[in-house]
C-alpha positions as CSV (number, residue, x, y, z in Angstrom):
1,M,99.6,110.9,81.6
2,I,96.3,111.5,80.2
3,D,94.0,114.3,81.5
4,I,91.0,113.2,82.4
5,G,89.8,116.4,84.5
6,G,85.9,116.9,84.5
7,F,85.4,113.2,83.9
8,H,82.6,113.7,86.6
9,T,80.4,116.1,84.6
10,T,77.5,115.3,82.5
11,A,74.8,116.9,80.7
12,S,72.8,119.0,82.8
13,K,69.4,118.0,83.9
14,E,66.6,120.2,84.0
15,L,66.1,121.8,87.5
16,P,62.9,120.7,89.9
17,K,59.9,122.9,89.1
18,D,59.7,125.4,91.9
19,L,63.9,126.0,91.7
20,K,63.5,126.5,87.9
21,E,60.5,128.9,88.2
22,F,62.9,131.1,90.7
23,M,65.9,131.0,88.5
24,D,63.6,131.9,85.0
25,N,62.1,135.0,86.8
26,A,65.5,136.0,88.8
27,T,66.2,138.8,85.8
28,E,68.9,140.5,87.8
29,G,70.6,136.9,88.0
30,V,71.4,134.7,91.1
31,V,74.1,134.2,93.0
32,Y,75.0,130.7,93.9
33,F,76.8,130.1,97.7
34,N,78.3,126.7,98.4
35,L,81.2,126.1,100.8
36,G,81.3,122.4,100.2
37,S,80.6,119.2,102.3
38,Y,83.4,120.1,105.0
39,V,82.4,123.3,106.2
40,Q,79.2,123.5,108.0
41,P,78.2,127.4,108.0
42,S,76.0,127.3,110.7
43,Q,79.5,127.0,112.7
44,M,81.1,130.0,111.6
45,T,81.6,132.9,114.2
46,E,78.6,135.5,114.5
47,G,81.2,138.3,113.3
48,I,81.6,136.3,109.9
49,S,78.0,135.5,109.6
50,K,77.0,138.9,110.1
51,A,79.3,140.1,107.8
52,I,78.4,137.6,105.0
53,L,74.4,138.2,105.7
54,G,75.0,141.8,105.4
55,A,76.9,141.7,102.3
56,L,74.5,139.7,100.8
57,G,71.5,141.6,101.5
58,K,72.8,144.8,99.9
59,I,73.5,143.1,96.2
60,K,70.5,143.1,93.9
61,R,70.6,139.7,93.3
62,N,68.8,136.4,94.8
63,V,71.1,134.3,96.3
64,L,70.7,130.5,97.0
65,W,72.9,129.4,100.1
66,K,73.5,125.7,101.0
67,W,72.7,125.8,104.4
68,D,73.2,123.1,106.8
69,E,70.2,123.9,109.1
70,D,66.6,124.6,108.5
71,S,66.7,128.0,109.7
72,L,69.1,131.0,109.6
73,P,68.7,133.9,111.9
74,E,68.5,137.6,110.5
75,K,68.4,136.0,106.6
76,P,67.8,138.7,104.3
77,E,64.8,138.5,102.0
78,N,67.1,137.7,98.9
79,V,68.6,134.5,100.4
80,I,67.4,131.3,100.0
81,I,68.4,128.3,102.2
82,S,68.4,124.8,101.6
83,K,70.4,121.6,102.9
84,W,71.1,120.4,99.1
85,F,70.9,122.0,96.1
86,P,71.8,120.5,92.6
87,Q,74.8,122.1,92.2
88,W,75.7,121.1,88.6
89,D,72.3,121.8,87.0
90,I,72.2,125.5,88.8
91,L,75.4,126.1,87.4
92,A,74.4,125.4,83.8
93,H,71.2,128.1,84.3
94,P,71.9,130.9,82.5
95,N,70.8,133.2,85.1
96,V,73.7,132.3,87.6
97,K,75.7,135.1,87.6
98,L,78.7,134.2,90.1
99,F,79.6,131.2,92.4
100,I,80.9,131.6,95.9
101,T,82.8,128.4,96.6
102,H,85.6,127.1,99.1
103,G,87.5,126.6,96.1
104,G,87.4,122.6,95.8
105,L,89.1,121.1,92.9
106,M,85.4,119.4,91.7
107,S,83.4,122.7,92.4
108,V,86.2,124.6,90.4
109,T,86.2,122.5,87.5
110,E,82.3,122.5,87.4
111,T,82.4,126.3,87.4
112,I,85.1,126.0,84.5
113,Y,82.8,123.7,82.5
114,Q,79.9,126.4,82.8
115,G,81.8,129.6,82.6
116,V,80.5,131.1,85.8
117,P,83.1,133.3,87.5
118,I,83.8,132.4,91.1
119,L,84.4,134.4,94.6
120,A,86.6,131.9,96.5
121,L,86.5,131.7,100.1
122,P,89.3,129.0,100.9
123,I,90.0,127.2,103.5
124,F,92.8,124.3,102.9
125,E,96.0,124.6,101.2
126,D,94.5,122.9,97.7
127,Q,91.5,125.6,97.6
128,K,94.1,128.4,97.9
129,M,95.9,127.3,94.9
130,N,92.6,126.6,92.8
131,A,91.7,130.3,93.9
132,A,95.0,131.7,93.1
133,K,94.5,130.1,89.7
134,A,91.1,131.5,89.2
135,E,92.3,134.9,90.0
136,M,95.4,134.6,87.6
137,D,93.3,133.4,84.7
138,G,90.7,136.5,85.2
139,Y,87.6,134.6,86.2
140,G,87.6,135.1,90.2
141,L,88.3,136.7,93.0
142,T,89.8,135.2,96.6
143,L,88.7,136.2,100.2
144,Y,90.1,134.7,103.1
145,F,87.8,134.4,106.5
146,S,90.8,136.1,108.1
147,E,90.2,139.2,106.1
148,L,86.4,138.7,105.8
149,S,84.3,141.6,106.7
150,E,80.8,142.8,105.1
151,D,82.7,146.0,103.2
152,K,85.3,143.7,101.6
153,L,82.6,141.0,100.9
154,Y,80.6,143.4,99.2
155,Q,83.1,145.2,97.4
156,A,84.5,141.8,96.0
157,L,81.0,141.0,95.1
158,N,80.0,144.2,93.3
159,T,83.2,143.9,91.3
160,L,82.5,140.3,90.0
161,L,78.9,141.0,89.4
162,N,79.2,144.4,87.3
163,N,82.5,143.8,85.9
164,P,82.1,141.9,82.2
165,Q,85.5,140.7,82.0
166,Y,85.3,138.2,84.8
167,R,82.1,136.5,83.0
168,E,83.8,136.7,79.6
169,N,87.3,135.2,81.1
170,A,84.7,132.6,82.6
171,K,83.2,131.7,79.2
172,R,86.8,131.6,77.4
173,R,88.0,129.2,79.7
174,S,84.6,127.2,79.5
175,K,85.3,126.8,75.3
176,L,88.8,125.9,76.3
177,I,88.2,123.1,78.7
178,R,85.1,121.9,76.5
179,D,87.2,121.8,73.2
180,R,88.3,118.2,73.1
181,P,88.0,115.2,70.8
182,M,86.1,113.2,73.2
183,N,84.5,113.9,76.8
184,P,86.7,113.3,79.6
185,L,84.7,110.2,80.8
186,A,85.1,108.6,77.4
187,L,88.8,109.3,77.3
188,A,89.4,107.5,80.3
189,I,87.3,104.6,79.5
190,Y,89.2,104.7,76.0
191,W,92.5,104.6,77.5
192,T,91.8,102.2,80.2
193,E,90.8,99.8,77.7
194,F,93.9,100.3,75.6
195,V,95.9,99.4,78.6
196,I,93.9,96.2,78.6
197,R,94.2,95.4,74.9
198,H,98.0,96.0,75.0
199,K,98.7,94.0,78.4
200,G,99.8,96.9,80.6
201,A,101.0,98.8,77.5
202,P,104.8,98.8,78.6
203,H,105.6,101.0,75.5
204,L,103.9,104.0,77.5
205,R,105.9,103.1,80.7
206,V,107.8,106.2,81.9
207,A,111.3,105.9,81.6
208,G,112.0,106.9,85.5
209,V,110.1,103.8,86.6
210,D,113.2,101.7,85.5
211,L,115.4,104.0,87.1
212,P,117.6,103.2,90.0
213,W,116.1,104.9,93.2
214,Y,119.2,107.0,93.5
215,R,119.2,107.9,89.8
216,Y,115.3,108.7,90.2
217,L,116.1,111.4,92.7
218,L,118.9,112.7,91.3
219,L,121.5,111.9,94.1
220,D,124.5,110.5,91.6
221,V,124.3,114.1,90.1
222,I,123.9,116.0,93.6
223,L,126.9,113.7,94.8
224,F,129.2,114.7,91.7
225,V,128.0,118.3,92.1
226,I,129.3,118.5,96.2
227,L,132.2,116.8,95.1
228,L,133.5,119.1,92.5
229,I,132.8,121.8,94.8
230,T,134.7,120.1,97.7
231,S,137.6,119.3,95.3
232,L,137.4,122.7,94.1
233,I,137.4,124.3,97.9
234,I,140.5,122.0,98.7
235,T,142.5,123.3,95.7
236,L,142.1,126.6,96.8
237,V,142.9,126.2,100.6
238,F,146.1,124.2,99.1
239,V,147.4,127.1,96.9
240,Y,146.9,129.5,99.4
241,Y,148.6,127.6,102.3
242,L,151.5,127.0,99.4
243,L,151.7,130.6,98.7
244,K,151.6,131.6,102.1
245,G,154.4,128.9,103.1
246,L,156.5,130.5,100.3
247,L,156.3,134.0,101.0
248,V,157.2,133.4,105.0
249,A,160.1,131.2,103.7
250,N,161.3,133.6,101.4
251,P,160.0,137.2,103.0
252,I,160.2,140.1,100.8
253,S,160.7,143.4,101.9
254,A,161.5,147.0,100.3
255,L,165.0,147.0,101.4
256,D,165.4,143.8,99.3
257,F,164.7,146.3,96.1
258,V,167.0,149.1,97.7
259,D,170.4,146.5,97.9
260,A,169.5,145.0,94.7
261,K,169.9,148.9,93.1
């Protein structure tokens, strides 16, 4: 198995003029907010929407929020909405301080490449795993919608924006994922052509592919263990009843010892 994680990443492009000026002039930094293509932010409950807007309005950072409608009621002045943003190129800008994400694999991979800390708001199980990994590696925090409130969100934002450790850890992960002999796409192309050149590369086949299904699933080992345990139980039961039968046939009492004396 060849790891080609991040193969979709490319060299970042220059941002559109108006967006570039906005990003360049954001001396306090920018927070980028995108919950992916499956989540429609406008469909969030009123309570969650108010909590998010309240927390975003408190931070001293401009916010770019991928919003699925043309308007956002009660939008704070520091929040700019759009139905689309060039995510990869935004994350590459040095003034981006935080990425609020749903925790999808593509988004997490991109933020690792660009060395940006994340605040994950996961929904599906794979996103929860990615969010947990970000926390474990020290470049992110997680909030679930079920527990989201204005105070909790603000505290998480404040921690991620003001604790330099998260950004340092993100930059460290970025260096690690970039330190490869060739980029992931080139690696994928090389190994695809390698397999073609060597007619399927049978020498690289995993041995498990050729195993019978019952051995692949370790059913033979499981059966052996079951038989071993069963045999042990039967032996113990047999010994128990054998000793019990001997004691019943030849009872020993204290009187036997007295008579013997």
